[in-house]
N, C-alpha and C positions, 0 to 999 in steps of 0.2 A: 829659862832652864830648858834644856834639851832632853827629850825622852823619846824612846820608842816604845809603843805598847804592843806586846805579844798577843797572840790569838787566845791565850788562855789566862785565866785570873790565877794569882795575882799579876798585875801589870809588871814587867820587868823593864827597867831603864837601860837603854843601849846607846851607842853612838850612830851617827848617821851612817848610812850604807858606805863601805869603803870607796867605790867608784864615785859617789857623790861628794864626800869629803875630800877625796884627792883632787876633783876637777875643781872645787871651790878654792882649794888652796893654790892650785896652779893659777887660777884666775885672780888671787889675792882678794878674795871676797870672804870677809869674816862671816861666820854664821849668825852673828847678831844683826847682820843686814839683810837677812832672809827670813822668810815665813813659810813653814811647810805644813800641810795637813793631808793625809792619806788615810781614807777610812773605806771599808768595805760597804757598799750600798745596802740597803735593806736593815739599817739598824746593826749592821756588823761591827765587829771590833776595830778600834782605831789601830792602824799599823804604824803610823809614823806621825808625830807632831813636834814642831819646833817653832817657838815664838808664833805660835798659831793665834793669840789674841792680840798681836801687834798691829795697830792700824798702818796699812801700807797703801802706796799709790798703786792702784790696780792697772793702770794704763787701759788698753783695750779689753782686758778681761771684764771690765765694768759692762761690757755690751752683753755679757751673759745674764746679769741682773735685769737690764732693760728688756732684753728680748724674751727671757722667760716670763716677766711680769706681763708683758705685752700679750703672750700666748694665753696665759691664765686668765686675764682680765678681759681682753678683747675677743679672744677665740682664734683658732688658726684659719678660719675661714673669713676673717674680717677682711673688708676691703676699703680702700679710701675712694670717696666720690668726688669727681672734678664735675661741676654742673654748669650749664650755660642757660641763661634766662633772658628774655626779651621784654622791652616796654615799648609802647607806642603801637603803631599798626603796621602790618606787612601788606604791601601792594605788589603783586607778583613776586619779583626776587628782591625787592627793595624794602629794607627795614627802615621805617621812618620813626626812629626811636633809638634807644641804647641797647647794646649787648653787654650783658652782665656774665662774667665768669667768676664762680665761687670755688674756692679750694678748701680741702680739709686736711691738707699737709701731706698729700701723696708723695712719699720719698722716691717714687720711681715713675714720675711723669716725664719720661725721657722723650727725646725728639719724636722718634717714631710713634709713639703712643699719642703725643700731642697731635701730630699730623692726622691720625686717625680720628681723634675727638674732633678735630675741626672739619674733617670730611662729613662727620655725623651732623654738624651745623649746616654744611653747605647741602647735604641731602634733605633738610628741612625746608630747602627752597630759598634760603638767604644767601645773596650774593654781594649786594651793595648795603653798607651800614651807614645810615645817613647821620646817626647820633654818634655817641661816644663809646668807647669800650671801656667798661668800669669792672675793675678788678677787686673782688671781695675776698679780703685775706683775714677776715674778722676771727677765724678760727683759732688763729694764734695771736697773743697779745703783742703789740709794737713795742719793742723795747729797744734801748741802744745797743749796738753790737760793733765791736772793734776787731776787724779780722786780723789785724796784727798784734793782738793782746798775747796769744799763745806763744808764738816764736819769732815775732817781728817780720814775718814774711806773708803779707796779706795776699800775694798771688798765688799762693799754694792752694789747690782745690780743696783740700781737707779743711781749710779755714773759712769755707762759705758758711754763712750763718743760716739758722732756720727760717722758713717762710711757709705759709699756708698754702701758697700758690708757687712752690719751688719747682722750676722748669729746668729739665736737664741739668740738675745739679748746680744751676747757675755757673757752669763752665763753658769755655772755649777751647776748641782743639785746633791748633795751627800746625799744618803739614808743610814742612820746608823741604823743596825739591831742587837740588842744584843743576843747572843746565850749563855745562862747560862750554858747549859748542857756541851757545848764544852769550855767555859770560853774565848770566843773571841767575836768580834764585826765585822760583815760583813758590807762592805761598797761597794756600787755600784754607779756609776757615769752616768749621762745624760747630754748632749749627750756622747756617747762612743769616745774616741780619740784614734787614733793610736799610738802605743808604748808609752803609758802613764800609768806608774805604780802608784798605789794607796797603801799606807801604812796605815794600819788601826790603830786606836787608842787602847789601852788597855782596857780592860773590868773592871770596878770598881763598888762598892757598894756605898750606901749612896743617899742622895737626888740627884734629877736631876739639879735643880737650873740653874745657868748659864752655860749651857752645852757647848755653843759655845766657850767660853773662855778656859774650860778646854782641848779642843782638841788640843790647840798649833799647829794650822795649818801652813803649808809652802807649798804654792801653787804656781808653776812656770811653764816655759815651759817643765821642766823635769818630772814633776810628781807632785803629791799631797801626802803630807806627815803629818800625824797627830800624833805628838810625845807625846801627852797627853792622857787623860783617857776620857772613855764614861761610864756613870753609867746605869746599867741594869735597874734602876727604870724608865728612860726616855723612855723605849719602843722604838718603830720605830719613827724616825724623819727625815725629810728632811731639808737640809740647801742649801739655795740658795746663790751662791758665784759669784763675779766678779773677775776672774783670772787677776788682773790688771797687774801682771808681764809679761803677755803675750800681744804681739801686736795684733792687729786685724788679720794681715797677719798669725801670727803663729797659732792663734785660728782656722782661716779658714783652714790652712794647715792641722792640725791634725784630724780635723772633716771630711774634704774631703777624706783624704787617708783611714780612717776608713770606711766610708759609701760607697766609691768606691770600696774598697776591698770586703766588705759585698755584693755589686752587681756583683762581679766577675770580677772587673776591676783591673789594675795595672797602676802605674805611675812610669816610669823610672827616670824622671827628677826631678826637684826642683819646689818649688812654690815661686813665687816672684811677685812683683808689676810691672805693665807696663800698656801701652794702646793698644787698639786693632788696628792693623795695617789695612789700607784701602783693602788690598789685602785678608784679612781673609773672611771666608765664615760663614755665620750664621749656626749653628747647632740645636740649640734648644732655646725655649724662655719660661719663667715662668712668668705668670702674677699673681700679688698679689690680694687679695681681694679688692673690690672697696673701695674708700675712705670713703664712707659712713658708711661702716662696721668697718674700721680701727678707725675712731674717736670715735666709740662706747667703744673701748677698751681704748682709750686715755681718755676720759671723765668719763665714768662710774667707771674706776678703777684706774684713775690717773696715767697712765703710763708715766713716766717723759723720758725715753729712746725714746720711740715712738713719743713724742711730739717734742724732739731735731730733730729728723729725718724729722718730718714734716715741721719744720720751714726752714730747709735746703732745703727741696724739693720744697717749694714754691720759695725760692730764685733761685734755679737752673732753674726752669721751667719760671719764669716771667723774669729772667735777662739773660738767656742762658749763663751763666757764672759759673764756679766752685764756688759751694756754700760755704759760711760761715755764722756764726751768725749775724755779722754786716750787711750783704747783706740782710738777712732774716728780720733783724729789720726795715730796710730801706723800704723794701716792704710793711711791716705792717703799717708803719706810712703813707706811700703814699695810701695804701688801705682806711685807715680810713679818710684821708683828702678828698679823692675823694667821700666819703660818706657825706661829710659835718660835720665831726667829727674833730675839732680841738683839738688835745692832746699834748700840750707842755710839759706836766709832764711825758709823757710816756717814760720809759726806759725799753728796751728789751734785756737781756742778751742772753737767749736761748729758750724762747718761751714755756718752760715747768713750770715755776714757781718755780723750785728747785735753788734758787738764793737769795743772800743776797741783790742785787743791783736792781732787777726789781721793777719798780713802775708804778701804774696808779692810777687814782682818781676814787672813786665810780661813779661820774657823767660820766667820760668816758667809764667806764665799762657799766653803764646803758644805755647811749645812743647807745652803740654797740649792747647791746641786744634788745633795741628797734628796731633798724634797721634790726637786724637778724629776728626778728618776721615777718617784712614786706618783707623778701627776699624770692624768690622763692624756696629756699632751706631750708626754715624754718622747714619742717617736719624731714628732715634728722638731723639737727642741734638739734631740740628738743628731737629727739629719742635717741641722744648720752648722754644726761644728766642724772644722777642718779635720780631716782624716789623716794621720800621721803617715808621711811617706807617699800620699796619693794626691791630695788636692789642697786648695786654699793656702792659707799662710804656713801649713805644715807641709806642703807637697815636696819640699827639698830635704826636710829633715828625717833623719832616722831611715832612710831609703833603704840601706843594707843591713838593718836590723831586724830581728825577729818580731819586734813590736810594731813594725809598720803594718798598717792597716788594722791594728787592734786597740788603737787610742783616738778617742775623739777629743781633740785639744784645741782650745782657743788661746791664741798668743796675745801677748801685749808688750809692745816696745815703745819706749819713750827715752829720752836722754837720761841715763842713770836710773832707768828702770827697764826690767825684762822679767816677764811673768808668763807662766802657763797655768791653765786650769780647764779641768774637764774629766774624762772617764777613761780607764784602761781596764780592758778585759784580759785577765792573767790567763796562763797556761791551765791554771786549775779550773778555769770556767767562771771564777768569781769576777764580778766587776768591782772596780775601786773608783772612788772619787779622788782626784789628784789636784792639789793646788800647790804651786811652788813660786813664791814671789821673792824677787831681788830688787832691793832699793839701794844702790851703790854706785859711786863713780866707775866702778869697774864691771858694771852689769852687762855690758856688752859681751864680755868674755864668759858669761854665766850659762850660755847655751849648753855647752858640754855638760855642766852639772845637771841641768834641767833634763836633758835627753837621757843621761845616766839614771836618773830617778825613774823616767817612764819605763826603761828596759828593766830596771831592778824590780819595779812593781810587776811588770808582766811575768818575770820569771819566778819571783818569790811570792807573789800574792796568792 
């Protein structure tokens, strides 16, 4: 049943705002395939509600639940710690023992941060490691993960699975540069990996088109081979790839050996998984950026891999057990319940929204956003949301509308799913929670209706 509730009692049932209804009609999206909830923050009146209790796929708006829970449970100053331990003895710059690296799930252990971490180890006088490099990823439970499960494309970087020692998002960036004078294609790779050959594609002519497909890539532990062609008309391009045929350990191994060698170090032993023994001594520690900064990447740019890491981090810290997605979901449900938000429809698969099974109702999302606005960490949470017309996933939307710069909105987009959720500050000075979910085959055409609602709330709220 569709209703709008006016500012004064009794509530008066009305129709959807005309611009919104017209846009849905043009997109051939029935109202029954949508869910809307608009309410003034601070226990104000409900301005608009439609199918608000219907469980819907949230897509990336699910990141709002995960990130708000993290801010409140872990605190905005929370940091992930990556630690290096040593066993055995050190004689001069030679470690006659094993070097252990223990992760806590840092979602932003990118290449430059990892290099700085290795420099700290070198600064402790260690150059040659006579033993093994042992990776302690026990903070997260080791569970089977299929990178092709979501959409059948395991090479997509967003399909990288969680890992307590996730390095550089476990991604490879290949830069292709055509050299017509020499008739070849130059290929460089980032991060550089030890003993990892790259076979370039053949240079071709013609239109660029779907250049990824023409590369005919084979990327595994032994190297990257591009048996196809690359057109000169493509110019220079970068392709980000998930090397899914490598394990997290293998990826870490190859990156470590190359960077360690670049720093003048050597590793005599192998790289394997294990846990830090009690007798090991701490050598160096790397602290990630603060959580308040990390969730800006997660929400403004909708980083699915980082959101997965965050859900498991919440579970590991709240339960003091090796984390998995089920434990993370249980923590989110308990957190909502403790805030007085009963969400029987909530289904959390991975906390990122990159899921076909996750569900939440517009009402639950709206109530969570209302509570978030009253939270002490509201400024950090608000600052993580894309600002309409200015940045993040909303930078190209509503640019020429008066609501631009007045709406903090998280977007969510999947096949047959298009959602928005966040806050709008109206011309009246009042602020509104706005949730608009569309689950329908024509959802891609639903942006006009959602933008119309944001503008309408800004003008009429």
